[in-house]
N, C-alpha and C positions, 0 to 999 in steps of 0.2 A: 077687034080681035087684035088689032096693032099693039092694042096697050097691053092684055094681057101677056103677047110672046115678050114685049117689052119688060114686063114685070117679072115672069120667069127667067128670063136670060140675066135680069139684076140680082134675082131670086140665086141662081146659079152661081153666078159671079161671086159671088158673097159667102156661097159655102166653099167653094172651091179657093176664097182668099182664108176664111176661117179654119179648114183643114192644112192650108201651108202654117197657119200661124200657129196651131197646135202641134204639128209635125216640129216647127221648129223650136218651140217650149222645151217639146218632150226629149229633142237631141240637145237643149241648152240643158236641161235636168238631169241626162246621161253624162253630159261635161262634167257639170259642177259634182256629181258624185265622185266621180271619177278623179277629178283633182283634190276633193276633200280627202277621200279615202289617202292618195299619193301626200297631200299635206300631212296626214295624221302620220306616215312614213316616216316622213323626212324629217318631223319633229323628232320622234323616237329615234332617230338614226342619231341626230344633234344631240339630242340628251343622253345617248348611251355614250359618244364620243366625248359630250365635254364632263362626264362622270369618270371617262377612263383618265383623261387626261388631269383632273382631279387626284384621283386617286394615284397615280402614279407620280406625281408631285408628292403628296406625303410619304410614298415608301423613299421617294429619295431623298427625303427629309430625315424618314426615318433611320435609313443605311449612312447619311452621313453621320448621323446622332450627335454633327459639333451643333447643334440648334440651328444650323444654318437654313434658310429659307432655300426651298425649291426653284427655279427659274418661271416664269411665268409665261403665258399664251405668248406676248410679244417678242417675248427671247430675251426680256433683260430681266435681271435678277433683282428682286427688290432690295430691299436697305437691311443688313443681317442685323439687327436687333432681338435679345433676349432679356424679357423680364429676371427679377429676382425670382427664384424658385422655378428656372428655366423651362417657361411658358414663351413660347416663341410667337415676337409680333410680326404680322402681317398674313400668317398662313393660320387657316380656319381649320383645326382637326375636330374629328368625330370620332370620338372611342367605338371600341364596339361594344353592345351592352353585353352585360353580365350581373348576375345575381349581386343584389346589395349597393350597385352603382346607382348612384342619384343624376336625375336630369343636370343638377347644377353642375357638373362636369363639362357641359355642352354649350357652343357661344351662345351668345344673347340669341340671337334668333331663333336658333332651333329648340332652345328651351322654352320660346313662346310658341313654335307650334308644338310642341308634347302640349304643353300648358292648353292649348285652345282644344287639340285632341282628348287630351283626358279630361276636359270639360266637356266633350261633347257627347248626346246619348247615342249618336248612329256616326259611323264614318263618314269622311266629309272629301270635298274636292279642294284641290287646290285654289281654285276659285273662290270658293268658299271661306278659306283660312286666309286668304289674304288680307281682305280686308279687317277680319280682329285683329291681326299681329299689327296692326296700323300702316299697311299700306297702301297706295292709290291700287284700284283693280282695275288694272292695264296690263297687257302683251307680257311686256316685259319682267312683270316682278312676279304673273302668277306661272311664267315659263322657269322663273327662278326659285322661284317658292318650291314647284314640282319637282325640281333637278335637287333640292334640299330633302323633298320626302322621300325620294327617290333612295336617296343616301341613308336616310333613316333608317329606311328598310331592309337596305344592306346592311348595315351595321346594328341591325335586331332590334332597335328603339320602335318599328313601328311595323305594320303587315300590312299589304293591301288585297284585301278580299278579292276585290273586284277591278279592273283595270281604270286604274284615278283615282279609288275611292280609297282612304287611309283611316286608320286608327291606330291605338298602341296597342303593342306586342303583349307587353306583359301589364296591364292596369292594376296598382295598387303595390306592384313589387319592384319599388326604385322610384319608379316614374311619376313623381309628385309635383305638384304644383309650385313653381318657386316664384312667378310674379316678377321675369324678368324685369317688364316692360316698365315696372316701377321706380326702376333704379337707371336705367342709362337708354332705355329707349329700342327699338329693333333697329337694324340696319343689314339693307343687302349689301 
């Protein structure tokens, strides 16, 4: 009988440990869900701030009208250099889409993004676009591309039908493949 009692207390102890382990797993899963939601909120705030800073820099550049580039995040003003024809070097500008405007006016990486989405059969996420424009699928490149996608949405080139899923806003209407990857390559 002692053996049965010992076996019963052993099973009871294992059940208690199992219950404690299950409770710990459930607590960690709840904390993970909370942290994941917080991470997404912080990423969104970071993205909005980055886009706001870049937009302000573009507005300042436009207001200056002199072709000078706006100060960058570090507070150091980049070298003021203008190509013949008035194009500013060191500043990437994305014009607002309008009827008849071609993707050829966009900087190389933005044209690559437009081309990938023009060829796509359905909306795509940043992590799907990154390897198709020749970049490594690492967090930094994905986040940088996501910021560019958001800017293209703001400027009317793309739409975001569901959060994080992008498609061309005006297919066949001024947005055409320009295959810029064959000229100069993509860069972020």
